[in-house]
N, C-alpha and C positions, 0 to 999 in steps of 0.2 A: 617266588613267582615267577615275578617279570624275568627273568632271567631265561626261561624254561622256557616262555613267549618270545622272547627274544632270541635265542637258538636254536629252533622252530621254525619261526619265519624266515633264516637266515642260510638255515639249510635246505628249507625248500626252492628260494630263489639258485640257490647253489645247483641244485638239482635240475632247476629247468632249465639254468642256463651250459652244462653239460649235455642236454638233453638235447637243446637247439644245437649244439656241437655235432654231435654225431649225427642225429637228424642232415645235417649242411656235409655232414666227411659222406655219408654214405650217397646223395646227392651227385655230388658231386663223380660219384666213379673211384674214392680211397677205398675200398673192398672188394674193387668188381677184380684184380686176382691175382687166385686164391691157389694157384700153381703154382707159382715163379720159384717161391721164396722154401719153398719145401725143395726143390733143389737144388736150389741156390745156395743149401748151406753144403751141397756134398760136393760144391767147384768152386770152392769159394781160399782153398787151401791152395796155394801156391807149391810147386816141389822145391825141395829143401836139395840146397845145396853138402857138398859132404865138405865140413871145414877144413882150410888148409892148414899146413901138417907148420906148427911152431914153429920159428927162424929157430933157436932155440936147437932143436931134431935136427935142421937142416944142416946146421955146418959140425956137425958131430959126423 
């Protein structure tokens, strides 16, 4: 039964820690830009060049 109390205590401490980190990130403006990530995925891919012919094919 003592293990349950220890587990609950540790989980509350971890939850408070992550909540504090979340509040700090929101206040620092981490989540301000919600538009750019959705558009960035459209422009991530670079132009794909056609592969060059193999040297063996060029000798024939």
